[in-house]
N, C-alpha and C positions, 0 to 999 in steps of 0.2 A: 397559663396559656403558652408562654415562651418555653417552659420545660416540656410541655406536651409536644410542641412543634419540633424541638430538637430530639425528643425521643422517637418520633415518627421518622425523622431524617436518619437517625442512627439505625433504626430498624430497616429502612429501605436500603441503606448502604450494606448492612449485613446480608440482606437477601441477594443483592447484586453480587457481592463477593462469593457467596455460597453457590450461586448459579454458575459462575465462571471458574470455580475452583478446580474442576476436573477437565478443563480444556487442555489438550496436548499441544506441545510445540511441534510444528512442522519444520523439521530441520532439512533444509536443502543444501547439504554440505558440499555439493559440487558446483554451486553457484558462486564462482570465484569473484565475480564483480559485484555481488550483492550480499547475500547472507553470510557466506564464508569470509568476505572482506571485513564486515563489521565485527565478526567474532575474532578474526585475526588481529585487527587493530586494537580491540579491547584487550586481547591477550598481551600485546606489546605494551599497552598502557600500564597494565598490572606489573609487567616485568621490568620495563625500562623507564617508565614515567612519561613516554610520549609514543609516537606512532610506529616506531620500529625502523628497520632498514629501509632505505629509499629504493623504490621501484616505480613502475608505471601505474600502480594502483594506490600508492601510499596517500597521495593528496588529491584523489579524484572526487571524494565526497567529504562533506562537512564533518568535523570531529565530535559533534555533541552526542550523537547516538552511540558511538563506541565508548565515550565517556560515561554515558548513562548505563550501558551494560556493565562496565567495570565498577561503577559506583554501586549498582544493585548487587553485584557479586560481593563486594566488600561489606555491604550491609547484611548479607545473607538472605536477601529477598529474591525469590524466583523472578525471572525477567517478565513473564506475562503478568504476574501479580503486580510488579512495580509499575507497569504501564497502566494497569487498571487503577492503581492507587493515585497515579498522577491525574488521570481523567476524573476520578472522584473528587480529588482536591480542587480541580478546576471547576467542577459543578458547585462545590461549596463556596468557592470564591465568587462565582457568578451570583449565587444567592445573596451573599453579603454585599456585593457591589451594587445590587439593585434594591437594597433595603430602603433607601430614601425615596426611590421611585415607585416601588411596589410595596405598599404598606400592609396589605391584607395577607395574613399568613397562609390562608388557603390558596391564594393565587401564587404565592412564592413556592408553596409545596407542590402545586401542580406543575409549575415550570421546572422545578428541580427534578421531579420524577420523570418528566418527559426527557430531560437531558440525561439523567442517570442511566436509564434503561435503553438508551440509543443502541439499536442492534448492530450498528457498524463497529462498535467497540468489541463485540464478540464474534464478528464475522470471521470465517476460517482463513481468508487470505491474510488477515492481520495476526494470525498465530505463527507466521514466519518471523525470522529475525530480519525485520525491515524497519527502517526509520519511519515509514509511513504508519506503523503501528503506534508510534509515540506522538505522531503529528496531531491527531485529534485533540488529545489532552493538552498538548503544548499550545496549539492554536487557541483553544477555548480559554486557557489560563491567561494568555496574552490579551485576548479580547476582554475578558472579565476584569483584569487589572486596569486596562485602559479605560473601560467604562466606569470602574470605581473611582478613578482619579477624575474623570470628566464630570461625573455627577456631583462630586464634592469640590468642584473648582472654586467655589466661592467660600469654602470653609477655611478655618484657621490652619496654620502650618502643621500642627501636630497630626491631625488625621490624614494629611496629604503624604507624609513621609513614607509610610508603609506602602501605600498604593503606588506611589511613584517608583519606589525601589522594586516592588514586585513587577510593575509594568516594564521597567528597564531590564531586569534580569530575565523575565520571560521572553521579551523581544530579542534579547541577546541570544538566548538558547534557540529560539525559533530561527533566527538568521544563520546560526551555525549548524543547523540540522539539514536543511535543503538549500539548493542554490537559487530557486526561483521565488524567494520571499517577496518579490516586488508586487505580487498579486494582492497582498494585504494593505498596500499603501492607500488605495481608495477608502479604506476604513480608518487607517491610522492617521493620515495627514489631516483630514478635517477635524478630528477630535483633538489631535495635538495642537493644531493652530488655535482652535476655540479655547482650549484650556490655557494655553500660553497667553492668549489675548486677555483672558480674565485676570491673569496675574499682572500683565503689563499695563493695561488701561484702567483697571479698577484699583489695584494696589501697587501702582508703579514704583512707589518709594520702598516697598518691601522687597529688597533684593534677595532675601533668603527664600521667599516663596517662589520667585522667578527661578532661582537655582534649583529648587526642588522639582518644579514642573518640567524642567528641561532634562531631568534624569532619564526619562524614557527615550529621549533622542540620543543622549550622550553615552549611556552605558552600552548600547549596541555598537556604536562607532568605536568605543574603547575596546570592546570585546574582539571586534574584527581586527583592530590594530594589534592587539596583544597576540592573538593567534597567528597573524601574519608574521609578526616579529619572531615568535617561537619557531615557526616553519623556516624563516630565514636563517635562524641560528642553527637549526638542525640539518636543513637540506639545501640552503641557498636559494629558497623560493619565497619571495615576499608576497604571499597570497594565502587565503584560506583554502581554496581549491585551485588546482592547476588549470582547470577548464577556463578559468577567468584570467589567466595570465595573458598579457598582450602578445607574447611570442606564439603561444599555441593558437590564440584566436586569429593572429595574422596568418599563420600557416593554413588554418581551416578556411579563412576567408579567401586566401589566394587560390586554393584548390577549387573552391566553389564559384570563383569568378570566371572560370574558363567556360565558354559557351558549349552547349551540347549540340551534337548533330541532330538529335531527336529528343524532345522532352519526354522523360519518363517520370511518372508520379512517384514522389517520395524517394527519389534517387538523387542525392546532391552531386556525386561525382561518378558517373557511369563508367563502365569498363572502357568504352571507346575514348572517353576524355582522358582517362588515366594513361592510355597508350600514347597519346599525344604529349602529355605532360612529362612522361618518362624521358622522352627525347630532348626536352628542354631544361630539365632540372636534374642535376647530378644527385642532389640530396634525395629527391623523390625516387629516382632510379634505384637507389640503394634499397628501397622498400619493396621493389618489384617482386623479388622472389617470394615474399610473404603475402603481399596483396593478391598475387595471381595463383597462389597454390590452391588446390581444389578444396572447397568448403570453408575458406577463410572468411568468416563473418558474413557469408552469403545468405540471402533470404532463404534459400533451400536448406542450408545448413542449420538455421535456427528455427525451422518449422514453417516457413512461409513459401513453400515451393509453388503455390498457385498464385503468387502475386502477379498482377498485370504487367509489371516491369520485367518479369523473368526471374527465375530462381537463382541465376548466377550473378546477380547484382547485389551490391551492399546497400541496405536501406539507410535512410537518413537518421533514424534513431540509433544506429549502430556504427556509422562511419567514423565518428570521433573516437570510439573505442577501438575500432580497427586500426586507425592511424596511430594511436598510442601503442597498441600491441605490436604493430609492425616495427615501430621505432625501437621498442624494447628488444624485439628479436634481433634487430640490426646492431644492438649494443649501445644505444644512445640514452639509456636510463641508469647510468652508473652514478650520476649526481644531478641535482636540479639545475646547476649551471650548464652542464653538458647538454641536457635535454632542451633547455631554453635556447641555447646557441644553435642546436640542430634545427629546431622549428623555425627560428628566425632566418637561418640560411635557406631553408626550403621556401619560405615566404618570399625572400628577396629574389631568389632565382626565378620563381614563377612570375612575380610581378615585373621583373626585368624583361622576361620573355614576352609578357603582355604589352609592355611599353614599346618594345622593339617590333611588335606586331608579328612575332613568330608564333604566337598563340592568339586565337580570336577570343577576346575577353570582354567582360562587363567592367564596370567601374571597380576600383580598388576598395576593399573593405576589410575591417578587422572585427570579426563578429562570428558567433556560432549560429546566429539566427538564419533560418532558411530564407532564401530569396523569395520575395513576394511576387505572385503573378495574379493578374486580374481575374483569371478563371477560378482562383481559390475562394473568392468572396462568397459565392452562393454555397459551396460545400461547407465552408466554415460556419456560416449562419445556420445551416441545417444541423451541423454537429453541436452547436451551442444549444439549439432547441432540443435535440436528441439527448444531450447530456443533462439538461435541466429536467427533462421528462424522467430520465433514469434516476436522477437525484430525488426529485419530488415524490416519486413512487416508492422509494427505498427498495428498489429491485436488487436482486442478486445478493442480498444480505442473509447469509445462513451460517449458523455455528457448526453445522454438520460437516465433517471432513469427507470430501468425495473419495472415491476409490483411488484416484491418482495422488492424493495428498499423503503419501507414505514417506517418512523420512528416508533419505537416500544419501549415500556417500561411503567413503572408506571407513572402516571401524575407528581408525585414529581420529578422523575428522568428526565423526558422530560423538566420540568420547569427549572431544573438545567442546562441542555444542552442549552436551549434557553437563559438563564441568562448569562452564562459564555462565550458563543460563539457569542452572539449578532446576531445570524442568524435566518432566517426563516427555519423551519423544513419541510421536505417532509411530505405530509399529511399521518397521520397514518390510517385514515378511512374516509369514506364519511358520516360523521355524523354532519357536521356543516351546518349552513344555507348558502344558496347561490343559484345560478342558476345551476340546476342539469340537465345534459344531459345523457340519457341512450339509447343505441342502442343494438339490439339483435334479437332473434327470439324465438317463443313459439309455441308448437304443442301439441294437446291433441289427444290421440290415438282413442278416440271415434269419431273424425272427427267433433266435434261441434265447433261453433264459439266462439272464445276467445276475451276477452277484457283485456287490460293492462293499469294500471294507476299508477302514482306516488301518494303515500298516506302517510300522517303523522299519524302513528299508535296511537300516544298518544291521538290525538283528533279525529281520524278517518276521517280526512279532506282530500278530494281528491284534489291534487294540479293540476294535469294535466292528460288528457287521452292520451294514445299512439295512433299513427296512424300506421295501418298495411298496408304493400305494398306487391306487388308480389315478390315471392321468388323462382324462378326456381332452384336455387342451393340447397335449402332445400328439394325440391321435389326429385331432383336427389339423394341426400344423403339417403333419406328413401327408394327410389327404390333400391339403391345399397345394402341395408341391408335387402331387401325383406320385407319391411313394407310400401307398398304404402298407403299414407294417403292423402285424398283430401284436408284437411286443411293445408297441408304443402305448397300448392301453394300460400298462402297468409299469411305467417308466420312471415315475418320480420317486426319489429316495431321500432319506434323512439319516445321517450318522452322527453319533455323539459318543465321545470317549476321551480318556485322559492320555495324552501323548507325553511320555517321559523324554522322548527324543523327537526330532523332526519327523513328521508323518506325511504320507502321500495317500491319495485315494486310489486303491487298486481295484480295477474292473476286471472281472474274470467271467468265463463261460465254462461249459462242460469240458471244453477242449483245453482249458488252462488259462493262464494270465494273458489278458489282452492289452492292458496298458496300466502304467503307474502315472497317474495324473498329479503333477506338482500343485501344491496349494498356495494361494496367495490371497491377499485382501481383495474383496470385490468379486464380480462375476468373472468366470473363466470359461472360454470355449475350447473344446478339444475335438477336432474333427479329423480323424484318421480312418478313412474308409477301410472296412465296413462299420466302424464304430463311431457313434455320435455321443459326446458327453458335454453337458453344460452345467456348470456349477453356479447356482444363483447366489449363494453366500457361503463364505468360510470365515470363521472367526474363532479366536482363542479367548476364553475367559480365564485369565490367570486367577483372579479373585472374583468369583461370581457375584457376590453381594455388592462389592465396590463397582464392578462393571455395570450392574443394574442401576445403582444410584447415579453413576456418571451419565449413563444413557438417559435417565429420567431428567437430569438437569439440562442436558442438551436439548431434549424434546421441549422443555419449558422455554428455553431460550429461543427455539424455533417458533414456538407459539407466540412469543412476544414479538419476534420479527414479523410474523404474519399479521399480528394486530396492528403494528405500525404501518404495514403496507396497506391495510384496509383504512386506517384512520387518517393517515397523512394527506391523501388527496383532499379529503373533506376539510381538514385543518388548513390546508393550502388555499382552498376556495374561500374560507372564512377570512384568512389573513389577507388575501387579495382584495376582498370586499372592504375590509378595514383600511387597507392601504389606499384604496380609491377614495373612500370617504375622507380619510385623513388629508390626502392631497387637495381635495376640493375644499375642505374646511380651512386648510392652511392658506390656500390661495385667496380665499374669501376674507379671512380674518387677518392675514399676514402675520400670524403668530403660531408657527408650528409647535406641536408638543414634542417634548424630548424623546419619549419612546418611539415615536414615528421617525424622528431624525436618526436615532440609533439604528432602527431597523433598515432605514434607507442606506446608511453607511455599510451595514452588513450585506445588504443586497448588492451593493456595488462591488464589494470584495468577492462575493460568490460569482458575480458576472465576470469579473476580471479573471478568476481562475478558470472558469468554464471557457472563456475566450482563449486563454493560453493553451488549455488542453485541446480545444478544437483546432487551433492552428497546428499543434503537434500532430494531431490525428490526421489532418489533411496533408501536411507537408512532409512528415517524417515517419511516424510509427504509431501503433495503437496506444491510446492514452485514456480514453473514456472508460473507466472501470472503477471498481470499489477501491482499489489501492490508491490511485492518484486523486480520487475524489474524497478520500477518508476525512480530511479536515473540514469538508463542506457540510457534512451531516449535522454536527452540533451547531454550526452557524445557522443552518436553515431552521433547526428547531428553535434556537434562540430568537431568530428573526420572526418566526411565526408567533412565538409566545409574546414578544413585545408588541406586535401589531394587534393581536387579539386582546391583550390586556388593555391596550390603549383604546380599542373600540368599545370594550366593556365599560371602561371608566367614562368615556364620552357619553355612552348611552345612559348611565346612571346620573350623570350631570344633567342631561336633558330631561330625564324623568323628574329629577328634583326641581327643575325650573317649572315644569308644567304643574307640579303639585303646589 
C-alpha cells in the first residue's frame, strides 16, 4: 500500500513538471526596480560574493531571491523549474508533516493533489523574475515544517530535530525574501508558543528538547543579524533592507507629517506640500530639480493618468522610490553612511520647522506606514471582502501569456536574463526566421481588389501569397457604421510561409503597393485611409511539433485552472460549514481538535495579509492581485483540506457511535 501511494505521488509530480516544462520566462528587462534588479544582484553574487557596488537600489529588497537565482544557476537548473521544484518539495513536506494527523492514504493523496496542481504556481504573472514566484513554495514550506514540529511536540528529541531545523531555515529564507513577513505571525506565534509550552511544562528538565523547539525562533533572528552584519561590513548599513533603517523612515515620516491643504487619496506628500517643505529644508530643496521635473514618478508617467488625485502627483506606492531616486540623482548614494546622514539631516530640518511652527504638521513619526484616516475604514473592509472573493474564486489565474507579455529590453539585458535564468524567453517580436502564420482582414474604401503577401523587405522577396475568403462578419461591420463596401464581402485572409528574414504583410492593389504592415505578437490594427487592415493573429512556429506540444500543455494547465475556479467555491462552502460545526462542537466540548485549530491559525494569517493588502490598496497603490496574493493560494487550499478532513473524521466518529 505504501509503495503504491508513493508511486502515485511520483506520477503526479511527473505530470505537473511535464505540464509546466514549456512555460516561457517573461523577461521585463527594463524593470530596473524589480526583475532587472534581481538579475543584477544575482550577477553580482556570482561575480563578487555579495550584492555588488552600493547605490540606491542595492539594499532595497531582501537578498534571498537573488541568492536563489544564483544558486539555481550554479546547479544548472532553469529558474522557473527550480521554483516549481521548491513548491513540489513543500507539498511533499506538507504530506509528511500531516502523517500523524491524517492517517488515511486516500485523504493525504487528495490533499497533496489539490496543493500540487495549484494553478497559481503556473499563472503567467509568476513567469516573470519576481520574488513573488518563489513566495508560494517558501510560505508553504515554512507552514508545513512548523506544522510538522507542532504535531510532534510530544515526541522524543530525535524526530523533532529535522522539523525544527527545517522550520527555522524556511522561516529565515521567508523573512529575507520580502519585507512584510509580519503577516504570518498570527499563524506562527500560537503554534510556536504551544510547541514551546509542551517542552517547558511537560518535559521541563529536558533542556535539549527546549533548545530544539526554539530553533524556529532563533534561526530567523540569527539570519537577520548575519545579513545585517554583512551589509554593515560591505556598505556601512546595519540592516537587511534600507527601507527599514531609522534614518530613511525618519525622513519619510517627517515628509508625511506635514499637513495637506487638501486631502488627496493615495498621495502622501502632494505637490503643494513639497513646495512648502522646500522653503524650510535645505536638504529637501536639493531634491527639488528632480522631484519637479516632468514625469518624475508621477501617476501619469507610470500609467495612472486618470487617478482622482491628478496625474502630476506622486502616488503613495511610489513616493519612497522617488525619494531614493532623487537623493541618488543629487549624489547622496555614494555610501551607506552618506545616504543615512542625508536622510537624517532631511528629517531633522523638517521636524525642526514643525516644532517652530514654520510648517503646519501632525505628530512626529518614524515610519513608512501611511497615516490612518477614519474614512479609510469602510473602503478597507470592502477591499478585504473583495480580496477574499478574488482569492476564494481563484480568479485571474491563467498560464496563457497575453499579447503584452512579450520579453522587452535591450539585447544586452535580455542576454543577461537568458544567461542567468537558463530559460527560454517569451518572444519579443516576430522578427526571427520560422514558419509564419498570419490571419486577419483587409478592406480598401475604393472597393478595389486587394492582394496580401508575406514579404521579406530586405530582399523584396515574396514568401507567400495570402488566400482571401468570404467574410460576412466584416460586411456587417461596415454596414453597421454606414459604410457599405462591396470588397468587405471577401476581406478575410490567411497567409502561411517560411521567412528566412524578418517579414512584413504587404497589402497591394491594381495600382501598386498600399502598405507594408509590420508584424508583432497579437492583434494589430492598421487604419490609414482609404485602407483598413486588422491582423487577428501572427505567430512564428520555429519548431512546429514542439510548438504544438507546448500549446497543448498550456491548454491543459488552463483547463486545470478552470476546474479549480469551478470547484473551489464549493470546497469553500463545505469548509465553511465544517468550520462552523467545529467551532460549535469545540465551544460545547471545550476540546477543539487539532486540524480545526491549525485551519484557524491559517485563516488568521490569510486575513492578516488581506488586511495589509487592503490598507495598501486604499492608502497607497494597487495591491489586490495574483502577484501579491500568490502565497495565499496554497494556504487557502491547505486550510480547506484540513477543515474538510476534520469534518469527515467527525462524521465517521458519529456514525460509529450510532452503530
